[in-house]
DSSP file (Angstrom, degrees, kcal/mol; ACC not computed):
  #  RESIDUE AA STRUCTURE BP1 BP2  ACC     N-H-->O    O-->H-N    N-H-->O    O-->H-N    TCO  KAPPA ALPHA  PHI   PSI    X-CA   Y-CA   Z-CA
    1    1 A M              0   0    0      0, 0.0     2,-0.4     0, 0.0    69,-0.0   0.000 360.0 360.0 360.0 102.7    0.0    0.0    0.0
    2    2 A S        -     0   0    0     34,-0.1     2,-0.2    68,-0.0    33,-0.2  -0.865 360.0-132.8-114.6 143.9    1.9    3.0   -1.3
    3    3 A Y        -     0   0    0     31,-3.0     2,-0.4    -2,-0.4    68,-0.2  -0.587  18.2-122.4 -90.1 151.3    0.9    6.6   -1.2
    4    4 A Q  E     -a   71   0A   0     66,-2.7    68,-3.1    -2,-0.2     2,-0.5  -0.795  25.8-145.7 -89.1 137.6    1.1    9.0   -4.1
    5    5 A V  E     -a   72   0A   0     -2,-0.4     2,-0.4    66,-0.2    68,-0.2  -0.922  16.4-175.9-110.8 125.8    3.2   12.1   -3.3
    6    6 A F  E     -a   73   0A   0     66,-3.0    68,-3.3    -2,-0.5     2,-0.5  -0.957  11.6-153.7-118.2 138.4    2.3   15.5   -4.8
    7    7 A I  E     -a   74   0A   0     -2,-0.4    68,-0.1    66,-0.2     5,-0.1  -0.954  20.1-128.0-113.6 121.0    4.5   18.6   -4.4
    8    8 A K     >  -     0   0    0     66,-2.4     4,-2.0    -2,-0.5     3,-0.2  -0.266  23.8-114.3 -63.4 154.1    2.7   21.9   -4.6
    9    9 A S  H  > S+     0   0    0      1,-0.2     4,-2.2     2,-0.2     5,-0.2   0.850 116.5  55.0 -61.7 -35.4    4.2   24.4   -7.0
   10   10 A A  H  > S+     0   0    0      1,-0.2     4,-2.1     2,-0.2    -1,-0.2   0.906 108.6  48.4 -63.9 -40.4    5.1   26.8   -4.1
   11   11 A A  H  > S+     0   0    0     63,-0.3     4,-2.3    -3,-0.2    -2,-0.2   0.859 108.9  54.1 -67.8 -35.0    7.0   24.0   -2.4
   12   12 A Q  H  X S+     0   0    0     -4,-2.0     4,-2.0     2,-0.2    -2,-0.2   0.906 108.9  48.4 -64.2 -41.3    8.8   23.2   -5.7
   13   13 A R  H  X S+     0   0    0     -4,-2.2     4,-0.9     2,-0.2    -2,-0.2   0.913 111.7  49.5 -64.3 -42.2    9.9   26.8   -6.0
   14   14 A Q  H >< S+     0   0    0     -4,-2.1     3,-0.5     1,-0.2     4,-0.4   0.891 110.4  51.4 -63.1 -39.1   11.2   26.8   -2.4
   15   15 A L  H >< S+     0   0    0     -4,-2.3     3,-1.4     1,-0.2    -1,-0.2   0.879 103.8  57.2 -66.1 -39.3   13.0   23.5   -3.0
   16   16 A K  H 3< S+     0   0    0     -4,-2.0    -1,-0.2     1,-0.3    -2,-0.2   0.729  98.1  62.5 -66.2 -21.8   14.8   24.9   -6.1
   17   17 A K  T << S+     0   0    0     -4,-0.9    -1,-0.3    -3,-0.5    -2,-0.2   0.636  90.2  88.0 -77.4 -13.6   16.3   27.8   -4.1
   18   18 A L  S <  S-     0   0    0     -3,-1.4    -3,-0.0    -4,-0.4    60,-0.0  -0.347  91.4 -86.7 -85.0 165.1   18.2   25.4   -1.9
   19   19 A T     >  -     0   0    0      1,-0.1     4,-2.6    -2,-0.1     5,-0.2  -0.259  40.0-111.0 -65.9 159.2   21.7   24.0   -2.5
   20   20 A L  H  > S+     0   0    0      1,-0.2     4,-2.2     2,-0.2     5,-0.1   0.885 117.2  50.7 -62.0 -41.0   22.0   20.9   -4.7
   21   21 A A  H  > S+     0   0    0      2,-0.2     4,-1.8     1,-0.2    -1,-0.2   0.910 112.2  46.9 -64.4 -42.0   23.1   18.7   -1.8
   22   22 A T  H  > S+     0   0    0      1,-0.2     4,-2.4     2,-0.2     5,-0.2   0.894 109.8  54.4 -66.3 -39.7   20.2   19.9    0.4
   23   23 A Q  H  X S+     0   0    0     -4,-2.6     4,-2.9     1,-0.2     5,-0.2   0.919 107.0  50.7 -58.9 -44.7   17.8   19.3   -2.5
   24   24 A K  H  X S+     0   0    0     -4,-2.2     4,-2.1     1,-0.2    -1,-0.2   0.912 111.2  47.9 -61.8 -43.1   19.0   15.7   -2.9
   25   25 A D  H  X S+     0   0    0     -4,-1.8     4,-1.9     1,-0.2    -1,-0.2   0.923 115.1  45.0 -62.9 -44.5   18.5   15.0    0.9
   26   26 A I  H  X S+     0   0    0     -4,-2.4     4,-2.7     2,-0.2    -2,-0.2   0.894 111.7  51.7 -69.9 -39.8   15.0   16.6    0.9
   27   27 A I  H  X S+     0   0    0     -4,-2.9     4,-2.6     2,-0.2    -1,-0.2   0.903 109.2  51.1 -63.8 -40.1   13.9   14.8   -2.3
   28   28 A A  H  X S+     0   0    0     -4,-2.1     4,-1.6    -5,-0.2    -1,-0.2   0.903 111.7  47.7 -62.3 -40.3   15.0   11.5   -0.9
   29   29 A L  H  X S+     0   0    0     -4,-1.9     4,-0.8     2,-0.2    -2,-0.2   0.902 111.1  50.4 -67.3 -41.0   13.0   12.2    2.2
   30   30 A I  H >< S+     0   0    0     -4,-2.7     3,-0.8     1,-0.2     4,-0.4   0.914 109.6  50.9 -63.4 -42.3    9.9   13.2    0.2
   31   31 A E  H >< S+     0   0    0     -4,-2.6     3,-1.3     1,-0.2     4,-0.4   0.850 104.3  58.0 -64.3 -33.2   10.1   10.1   -1.9
   32   32 A S  H >X S+     0   0    0     -4,-1.6     4,-2.1     1,-0.3     3,-0.9   0.729  90.4  73.0 -70.0 -19.7   10.3    7.9    1.3
   33   33 A L  T << S+     0   0    0     -4,-0.8    -1,-0.3    -3,-0.8    -2,-0.2   0.735  84.3  68.0 -65.4 -20.7    6.9    9.5    2.4
   34   34 A S  T <4 S+     0   0    0     -3,-1.3   -31,-3.0    -4,-0.4    -1,-0.2   0.845 109.9  33.7 -68.2 -31.2    5.2    7.4   -0.3
   35   35 A E  T <4 S+     0   0    0     -3,-0.9    -2,-0.2    -4,-0.4    -1,-0.2   0.848 137.5  17.9 -88.8 -39.7    6.1    4.2    1.7
   36   36 A E     <  -     0   0    0     -4,-2.1    -1,-0.3     1,-0.1    -2,-0.1  -0.818  61.6-179.7-136.4  94.0    5.8    5.6    5.2
   37   37 A P  S    S+     0   0    0      0, 0.0    -4,-0.1     0, 0.0    -1,-0.1   0.670  85.2  44.8 -71.6 -14.6    3.9    8.9    5.5
   38   38 A R  S    S+     0   0    0     -5,-0.0     3,-0.1     4,-0.0    -5,-0.0  -0.581  81.9 175.7-125.0  69.7    4.4    9.0    9.2
   39   39 A P    >   -     0   0    0      0, 0.0     3,-2.0     0, 0.0     2,-0.1  -0.181  46.7 -76.8 -69.8 167.0    8.1    8.1    9.7
   40   40 A S  T 3  S+     0   0    0      1,-0.3     3,-0.1    14,-0.0     0, 0.0  -0.436 122.1  32.1 -63.5 137.2    9.8    8.2   13.1
   41   41 A G  T 3  S+     0   0    0      1,-0.4    -1,-0.3    -2,-0.1    14,-0.2   0.276  86.4 127.4  97.2 -10.5   10.5   11.8   14.0
   42   42 A C    <   -     0   0    0     -3,-2.0    -1,-0.4    12,-0.1     2,-0.4  -0.528  42.9-156.8 -78.5 150.0    7.5   13.3   12.2
   43   43 A K  E     -B   53   0A   0     10,-2.3    10,-2.2    -2,-0.2     2,-0.4  -0.975  17.5-123.5-129.7 141.9    5.2   15.5   14.2
   44   44 A K  E     -B   52   0A   0     -2,-0.4     2,-0.4     8,-0.2     8,-0.3  -0.694  35.6-124.2 -77.7 130.5    1.6   16.5   13.9
   45   45 A L    >   -     0   0    0      6,-2.8     3,-1.1    -2,-0.4     6,-0.4  -0.632  21.7-124.0 -82.3 132.5    1.4   20.3   13.7
   46   46 A K  T 3  S+     0   0    0     -2,-0.4     3,-0.1     1,-0.2    -1,-0.1  -0.445  90.0  13.2 -73.1 147.9   -0.9   21.9   16.2
   47   47 A Q  T 3  S+     0   0    0      1,-0.1     2,-0.4    -2,-0.1    -1,-0.2   0.629 105.2 101.1  60.6  18.1   -3.7   24.2   15.0
   48   48 A R  S X  S-     0   0    0     -3,-1.1     3,-1.1     3,-0.2     2,-0.4  -0.990  77.9-120.5-129.7 124.3   -3.3   22.9   11.4
   49   49 A Q  T 3  S-     0   0    0     -2,-0.4    -3,-0.1     1,-0.3    -4,-0.0  -0.467  83.8 -20.7 -70.4 119.4   -5.7   20.4   10.2
   50   50 A N  T 3  S+     0   0    0     -2,-0.4    15,-1.1     1,-0.2     2,-0.4   0.770  98.5 137.6  59.2  32.4   -4.1   17.1    9.1
   51   51 A Q  E <   - C   0  64A   0     -3,-1.1    -6,-2.8    -6,-0.4     2,-0.3  -0.891  27.8-177.2-113.2 144.8   -0.6   18.6    8.6
   52   52 A Y  E     -BC  44  63A   0     11,-3.4    11,-2.5    -2,-0.4     2,-0.4  -0.834  11.7-147.5-129.2 164.5    2.7   17.1    9.7
   53   53 A R  E     -BC  43  62A   0    -10,-2.2   -10,-2.3    -2,-0.3     2,-0.3  -0.991   7.5-169.8-135.8 148.5    6.3   18.1    9.5
   54   54 A V  E     - C   0  61A   0      7,-1.7     7,-2.3    -2,-0.4     2,-0.3  -0.982  20.7-126.3-134.6 146.7    9.5   16.1    9.1
   55   55 A R  E     + C   0  60A   0     -2,-0.3     5,-0.2     5,-0.2     2,-0.2  -0.660  22.7 177.4 -98.5 147.2   13.1   17.3    9.6
   56   56 A S  E >  S- C   0  59A   0      3,-2.7     3,-1.8    -2,-0.3     2,-0.3  -0.729  70.4 -64.4-141.2  90.3   16.0   17.2    7.3
   57   57 A G  T 3  S-     0   0    0      1,-0.3    -1,-0.2    -2,-0.2   -35,-0.0  -0.520 117.8 -15.3  65.6-126.5   18.9   18.9    9.0
   58   58 A D  T 3  S+     0   0    0     -2,-0.3    22,-2.6    -3,-0.1     2,-0.3   0.383 125.0  88.2 -87.3   3.9   17.9   22.6    9.5
   59   59 A Y  E <   -CD  56  79A   0     -3,-1.8    -3,-2.7    20,-0.2     2,-0.4  -0.734  60.9-154.0-107.4 153.2   15.1   22.2    6.9
   60   60 A R  E     -CD  55  78A   0     18,-3.1    18,-2.0    -2,-0.3     2,-0.5  -0.937   6.1-151.7-126.4 147.3   11.5   21.2    7.4
   61   61 A I  E     -CD  54  77A   0     -7,-2.3    -7,-1.7    -2,-0.4     2,-0.5  -0.982  12.1-160.6-117.6 119.4    9.0   19.6    5.1
   62   62 A I  E     +CD  53  76A   0     14,-2.7    13,-2.6    -2,-0.5    14,-1.7  -0.877  24.8 157.8-100.5 128.4    5.4   20.5    5.8
   63   63 A Y  E     -CD  52  74A   0    -11,-2.5   -11,-3.4    -2,-0.5     2,-0.3  -0.967  32.8-134.7-148.6 161.5    2.9   18.0    4.3
   64   64 A S  E     -CD  51  73A   0      9,-2.4     9,-2.4    -2,-0.3     2,-0.4  -0.875  15.9-144.4-118.0 153.9   -0.7   16.7    4.6
   65   65 A I  E     - D   0  72A   0    -15,-1.1     2,-0.6    -2,-0.3     7,-0.2  -0.969   8.7-167.6-122.1 130.1   -1.8   13.1    4.5
   66   66 A E  E  >> - D   0  71A   0      5,-3.2     5,-2.0    -2,-0.4     4,-0.8  -0.889   9.0-178.4-113.6  97.0   -5.1   11.9    3.0
   67   67 A D  T  45S+     0   0    0     -2,-0.6     3,-0.2     1,-0.2    -1,-0.1   0.823  76.3  57.7 -67.9 -32.7   -5.4    8.3    4.2
   68   68 A I  T  45S+     0   0    0      1,-0.2    -1,-0.2     2,-0.1    -2,-0.0   0.922 119.7  28.5 -66.5 -43.4   -8.6    7.5    2.4
   69   69 A S  T  45S-     0   0    0      2,-0.1    -1,-0.2    -3,-0.1    -2,-0.2   0.376 107.4-121.8 -99.7   5.0   -7.2    8.3   -1.0
   70   70 A L  T  <5 +     0   0    0     -4,-0.8   -66,-2.7     1,-0.2     2,-0.4   0.939  61.2 144.3  56.2  54.5   -3.6    7.4   -0.2
   71   71 A I  E   < -aD   4  66A   0     -5,-2.0    -5,-3.2   -68,-0.2     2,-0.5  -0.976  36.8-165.2-127.5 137.5   -2.2   10.9   -1.0
   72   72 A V  E     -aD   5  65A   0    -68,-3.1   -66,-3.0    -2,-0.4     2,-0.6  -0.991  11.3-164.1-116.4 125.6    0.6   12.9    0.6
   73   73 A R  E     -aD   6  64A   0     -9,-2.4    -9,-2.4    -2,-0.5     2,-0.6  -0.948  11.4-145.9-114.6 117.6    0.8   16.6   -0.4
   74   74 A V  E     +aD   7  63A   0    -68,-3.3   -66,-2.4    -2,-0.6   -63,-0.3  -0.721  22.4 174.5 -81.3 120.1    3.9   18.5    0.3
   75   75 A V  E     +     0   0A   0    -13,-2.6     2,-0.3    -2,-0.6   -12,-0.2   0.849  58.3   9.0 -96.2 -42.1    2.8   22.0    1.1
   76   76 A K  E     - D   0  62A   0    -14,-1.7   -14,-2.7   -65,-0.1     2,-0.4  -0.993  49.2-171.5-145.7 146.9    6.1   23.8    2.2
   77   77 A V  E     + D   0  61A   0     -2,-0.3     2,-0.3   -16,-0.2   -16,-0.2  -0.992  36.9 111.1-135.7 129.8    9.8   23.2    2.2
   78   78 A G  E     - D   0  60A   0    -18,-2.0   -18,-3.1    -2,-0.4     2,-0.1  -0.995  63.6 -53.4-178.8 177.6   12.2   25.6    4.0
   79   79 A H  E >>  - D   0  59A   0     -2,-0.3     4,-2.3   -20,-0.2     3,-1.6  -0.359  54.3-113.7 -68.1 149.4   14.6   26.5    6.7
   80   80 A R  T 34 S+     0   0    0    -22,-2.6     4,-0.4     1,-0.3    -1,-0.1   0.764 114.1  57.1 -60.4 -27.0   13.3   26.0   10.2
   81   81 A R  T 34 S+     0   0    0    -23,-0.2    -1,-0.3     1,-0.2   -22,-0.1   0.738 120.3  27.3 -75.9 -20.3   13.3   29.7   11.0
   82   82 A D  T X4 S+     0   0    0     -3,-1.6     3,-1.4     2,-0.1    -2,-0.2   0.685  99.2  79.9-112.0 -23.6   11.0   30.5    8.1
   83   83 A V  T 3< S+     0   0    0     -4,-2.3    -3,-0.1     1,-0.3    -2,-0.1   0.722  88.4  55.4 -70.6 -23.0    8.8   27.5    7.3
   84   84 A Y  T 3  S+     0   0    0     -4,-0.4    -1,-0.3     2,-0.0     2,-0.2   0.572  81.3 106.9 -87.8  -7.5    6.2   27.9   10.0
   85   85 A E    <         0   0    0     -3,-1.4    -3,-0.0     1,-0.1    -4,-0.0  -0.466 360.0 360.0 -71.4 141.3    5.2   31.4    9.0
   86   86 A E              0   0    0     -2,-0.2    -1,-0.1     0, 0.0    -3,-0.1   0.453 360.0 360.0 -82.9 360.0    1.8   31.7    7.3
């Protein structure tokens, strides 16, 4: 049972701004979400409906999970100091 992973266009733009090495690490982590959408270390975000975050060094990936349709949507990618701002 594998999930489909979609990356929003805003998250794709944020990802392209990062260094190549950081991009590779984050892309590998995003791809692993298709097999395990709630890996060890992921946290449910408070006051955000059905959103989670996972860490990759100083960077965070914010995503939502739709268990019924087996979809993971990456909403935001960014440095930990900026990613939680609305």
